[in-house]
C-alpha positions as CSV (number, residue, x, y, z in Angstrom):
1,K,-13.9,37.3,36.2
2,T,-11.5,36.9,33.7
3,A,-11.9,34.8,30.5
4,P,-9.6,31.5,29.9
5,L,-6.6,31.8,28.1
6,K,-6.5,30.7,24.4
7,A,-3.3,29.2,23.3
8,D,-3.5,28.7,19.2
9,H,0.2,27.2,19.2
10,I,0.6,24.7,21.5
11,V,2.4,21.8,20.1
12,K,1.1,18.2,20.7
13,N,3.4,15.7,22.4
14,A,6.0,18.6,22.9
15,G,7.3,16.9,25.7
16,K,8.8,13.7,24.0
17,L,10.3,16.3,21.7
18,V,12.8,17.9,24.5
19,N,15.0,15.1,24.3
20,A,14.6,14.2,20.7
21,V,17.5,13.6,18.0
22,L,17.3,14.8,14.5
23,P,17.3,11.4,12.6
24,K,20.4,11.0,10.5
25,V,22.0,8.1,8.5
26,I,25.4,7.3,10.3
27,Y,26.3,4.2,8.1
28,P,26.5,3.9,4.9
29,T,28.3,7.5,4.5
30,M,30.9,6.6,1.6
31,P,30.6,5.5,-1.5
32,Y,33.8,2.7,-0.7
33,H,31.9,1.2,2.4
34,F,30.2,-1.2,-0.1
35,G,32.2,-4.5,0.2
36,Y,32.9,-3.7,4.3
37,E,30.4,-4.6,7.1
38,G,26.8,-4.5,6.1
39,L,27.1,-4.1,2.3
40,G,27.6,-7.1,0.0
41,Y,25.7,-9.9,-0.9
42,E,23.9,-13.0,0.5
43,G,24.3,-15.9,-1.6
44,R,23.8,-14.0,-5.0
45,K,21.5,-11.3,-3.9
46,F,22.4,-7.8,-3.1
47,S,22.1,-6.6,0.7
48,I,23.1,-3.7,2.6
49,T,22.6,-2.8,6.3
50,V,21.6,1.1,6.9
51,R,21.8,2.9,10.8
52,F,20.4,5.6,12.0
53,N,22.0,7.9,15.1
54,T,18.2,7.5,16.9
55,D,15.4,4.9,17.3
56,M,13.0,5.3,13.8
57,D,9.4,4.7,13.3
58,R,9.6,1.2,11.7
59,N,6.3,1.8,9.7
60,T,7.8,4.8,7.7
61,V,10.9,2.8,6.3
62,I,9.3,1.1,3.2
63,A,10.8,-0.9,0.7
64,G,10.3,0.9,-2.6
65,S,8.6,3.8,-0.9
66,T,10.8,5.8,1.5
67,V,13.9,3.2,0.8
68,I,14.9,2.9,-3.0
69,F,17.6,1.1,-4.6
70,D,18.3,2.1,-8.4
71,F,20.8,-0.6,-10.3
72,P,21.7,-0.1,-13.8
73,Q,19.1,-2.7,-15.3
74,A,16.4,-2.3,-12.5
75,A,15.1,1.3,-10.8
76,N,14.0,0.7,-7.8
77,T,14.5,-2.8,-7.3
78,P,12.2,-4.8,-5.2
79,G,13.7,-5.8,-1.6
80,Q,13.1,-7.1,1.7
81,I,13.5,-5.0,5.0
82,T,14.4,-6.6,8.4
83,W,14.8,-4.9,11.6
84,I,17.8,-5.5,13.4
85,N,16.9,-3.2,16.2
86,D,15.3,-0.1,16.3
87,W,17.7,2.1,14.4
88,E,19.3,-0.2,12.1
89,F,17.6,-2.5,9.3
90,K,18.9,-4.8,6.6
91,W,17.6,-4.6,2.9
92,V,18.1,-7.6,0.7
93,Q,17.2,-7.9,-3.0
94,Q,14.1,-9.6,-3.1
95,S,14.0,-11.8,-6.7
96,G,16.5,-12.5,-9.1
97,T,20.1,-12.2,-8.3
98,I,22.6,-9.4,-8.5
99,Y,23.4,-10.4,-12.2
100,D,19.6,-9.2,-12.9
101,I,20.1,-5.9,-11.8
102,C,23.6,-5.3,-12.7
103,I,25.6,-5.0,-16.0
104,Y,28.3,-7.4,-16.0
105,N,30.7,-7.4,-13.0
106,D,31.0,-3.5,-12.6
107,C,27.8,-2.3,-10.6
108,A,27.1,1.4,-9.7
109,F,24.1,1.9,-8.2
110,K,22.2,4.5,-5.9
111,L,20.4,4.2,-2.2
112,T,17.9,7.0,-1.9
113,L,16.3,7.0,1.8
114,T,13.3,9.8,1.7
115,D,12.4,12.3,4.1
116,G,9.0,10.5,4.4
117,I,11.0,8.3,7.0
118,L,10.6,9.4,10.8
119,S,12.1,9.2,14.1
120,K,9.8,7.5,16.8
121,E,9.3,11.4,17.9
122,G,8.2,11.7,14.6
123,L,10.8,14.0,13.2
124,K,11.9,13.9,9.6
125,L,15.0,12.5,8.4
126,D,17.5,15.0,7.9
127,G,18.7,13.5,4.6
128,D,20.6,16.4,3.2
129,N,22.6,16.6,6.7
130,D,21.5,20.6,7.0
131,N,20.6,20.0,10.6
132,K,16.8,20.5,9.8
133,Q,14.1,18.1,9.2
134,G,13.7,16.8,5.5
135,G,15.7,16.4,2.7
136,N,16.4,12.9,1.0
137,Y,19.6,10.8,1.8
138,T,21.1,9.8,-1.3
139,L,24.6,7.9,-1.7
140,W,26.0,6.2,-4.8
141,F,28.1,2.8,-4.8
142,K,30.1,1.0,-7.1
143,D,30.7,-2.9,-7.1
144,L,34.0,-3.3,-8.8
145,G,33.3,-7.4,-8.9
């Protein structure tokens, strides 16, 4: 008789990880993207579209928690997220106008996406672009009004 083998290091759902892609932000990636496709205003409210390179777990993309916008007059500005598809969402300022969160016409602001954001396969966002899971994605913008 032989004893059954015991495996201590089996990765659950390993099959779905075989073809998994490390999630990264593909847009916006440069500060000058402001004023171009996906970044600008809806009426008098600030809006931005964010794209990833793979399908994301929508439940992990949360305005004010894993998606943070810091403006001169409003840290972690409240916003509403609307999904366009599984790899792209739009964030729109929730209340007030751009003038409530920016000083004058020039406005420097920061987008932070935390590594609490996961792909559908459960991989953490590679925000710091080191080809490993984890690390926040941070990008500064300046609207010259």
